[in-house]
N, C-alpha and C positions, 0 to 999 in steps of 0.2 A: 023288595025286589031281590032276586037271586040270579047271579050271572050264570050259575050252573043249574040247568033245568033237569034235575034228577031227584027222585025221592028214594030214601033209604029202603033197601029190601034185603032179606036174608038170602043166603046161598052164594054161589059163585058170581063174581062181578061180571055183568054182561057187557058186550061190546058197546051198547048204547051209552053206558056210563062214560067210557073213554071218549066217545064222540061229544057227549055233553060237556065234559071237562075241557076238551080242546076248544070247543065253541065258546065256552064261558071265559077262558083265559084270553082268547083272541078279542072278545068283546071288551074285556077289562083293559087290555092293552090299547085298543082303538081309542078309548076315551082320553088317554094320555094324561091322566090325573092320579098320580101315585099318592097324592096327599088326601085322597078321598077315603074316608074310613070304610072298612069292609063291614057291611050291615050285619046286624044280629040275625037277619032273616036269611042269610046265605045258607044254602042247603048243606047239610052235614048229617052224620050218623047220630042217632039218639045218644045223649050223654056227652057228646063232644063239644068243646068250646069253638068259638068262631075261628080261632087260629088253626084249627084242624078241619076247616070246611073243605069241601071238594075243590073249591076254587084255589085254596092255599096248597092243597095236594098237587094240583096241576101247575101252579106257579113254580113251586119248588122243584118239581120234576124237571121242568125246563131250565130254570136258573142253575141248578146243580148238575145239569146234563146227566141225569140219572138214566141208566140203561134199563131200569125196571119201570114198569107201567105205574101210574099213580094208584094209590090204594084209597081206602074209604074211611078208615078208623082214626084212632088217636095217634098212630105212628105210621112210619113207612120204612121200607128197606131201601137204602141207597147202595148202588152197585156201579163200579167202574172196573171193567176187566175182571180180575180175580179178587178185587178189594170190595168188601161189604161192610156196612155198619147200619145199626138201627138208630133212627132218629124219631123223637117226638116233636111236638111244636110248643113254643113258649112265647110269651110277651116279654120283650127284653126289659123295658122300663115301665113300671106300673104306677101311675100317679093317682090311682083311685083311693077314695076315702070311705071307710065304713064307720059311721058314727063320727068320732073325732080321731080315729086311728088311720094313719096313712099306710098303704101297703108297703111303700118304701119311704123311710123317714127323710130322705134327702129332699123330697118334694115339699116338705113343710117350709123350707127356706126360700122357696121361689116367691117372687112378688106376684101380684094378682094377674098382671098382663101376661107374664111368662107362663104362669100356671095355666091360664086359659089356652095358650098356644100349645102347651104340652098335652092337655086333655083333648084338644082338637085332633091330634095325630096319634092318640093312644091306640086305636084299632086300625091304623094304616098298615099296609104290607111292610113298610120300612121298620115297624116296631115289632114285627113278628119274625121268628126265625126257627129253623130246625135246631134241636138241642140233642146232643148225643147221649145215648144210654149205653154204658159199657157192661158187657157180660161178666158175670162172676161164676165161680164154681157152683154147681148145683142147679143151674138154669135161672138164677135170679140176675137182676141188673142193678147198677147204680142209677137211682132215680134222679135224672138231671133237674126236673122241676122242683123236687123237694130240696135238693142242694141249693138251687137258686133262691128258693123261698127262705131257707135257713140263714141266708146272707142278707136279710132285710130286702130281698128282691133287688139288690144292687147288681146290675149286669156287669159293671166294671170289676167288682170283687169276684163274681162268678168266673169271669174270663181269666182272672189271675190264678184262681184255684185250678181251673181247667188246664191252663198252660203248665202249671207246676207239676201236675199229676198225670198229664196225658200219656207219657211213655210208660208209667207204672200201670195205668188202667188199660192201655192199648199197646202192649209190648211188641207186637208184630212189627219187625223192622220194615216190612213191605206194606204195612197198613197205612191208613190215612193219617197224615201228620196234623198237628194242631194248626200249623201255618196254612196248610191246604184247606183245612176246615174253615178258617177265617176267610180265605179267598172265595171258596165255593159258596159261602153264605153271605158274601158281600159285607163283611164287617171290617173292612180296611180302616175305616175312620177311627176305630178304637186303638190304633197304633199312634204313638206320639208324633212321629214324623209326618204321617199322613194327615192327622188332625191339623198340624201346624201348616201344612201345605194349603188346606182348605181355608184356614184363617187368613193366609196371605192373599187368597183369591177373593176375600170379602164375603165368605160364607154363601156364595152363589152356586148352588149345586147344578144350575142350568149350564154352567161352563164346563162341567165334567164330561169328557168324551171317552170313547172306548180306548183311545191311546193313553189318556190320563190314567185310566184304570190299569192298563197293562204296565205302565211305568210304576205305579204303586205296587203291583204284584211282584215286580222284579226286585223291589227294595225290601220286601218282607222276608226276614230270615229268623232263625231261632233266637237270635240276639236282639231282635227288634223289641222295643219296650212298649208295654200297654199303658194307656192312660189310667189315671185314678181320679175319680170325682172328689176325693179328699184333698187333692192338690188344687189350691186356689186357681192355678192356671187353667185347669180343666173342669172347674166346678160348674154346676148347672146354672147357678144364680149369676145374673149379670153378664152372661156371655151370649153373644149372638149365635154361637155354635150350638147352644143347647137344643134348638129345634132339630138340628141335623143329627146330633148324638142320640137324642131320645127317639127319633124316627129313623135311625140308620141313615143311609144315603140312598134314598129310593131310586134315583136314576141309575145307580150302579146295579141295582137288582133287576133291571129290565133289559140287560143285554142278552135277551133270550133268542 
């Protein structure tokens, strides 16, 4: 089943594509099941992964309040006023195994039950996110996915590298900041103080409201610290939070 009823075609994107995307997103929202994996059958351009499906284009256009219309390929242009940035799509935390090799070594440490929980939400919208590509001289870009992969596909390490280099790679003082990127893509839970807030609430994301999110956003500053999975306090193994870290915080992503 595909939420978006549209088949890839060459040429200019027709109006029926935008209608199909809107209808698909509304149907997805109506089910109110953000932990449901997005099917590999979801419509998308040839050669694109499921995280770049038309459904995901539509979801992120709404969540990020993009003034540009949804695109169809492996990337999209985000725009707000005069600020623009190119984003591709990525899986944040990848528990998959090929042979005996894990895509991310951290998942070798999970016990069987927790490992199955992680696999169950591997392809949910909460574990998918836009990833910035920064332009370089000559028309090339910093490939965000390759950078993430080079870090053992550890999303915590990728975010730390991104934060440390954001102003070097995106020096425009009026451009999108790292903190704004984290808020737009609903990754607040990767900040220590936000993570700890959720821990106090008993890891029940159903208690998260729009007011909760606004309070989180007000607390995020350039000095806010990101979590590290290397710290036992934030490790995936043995913590009830791992489900929500690995899958983002899906309810936050649907204030559309």
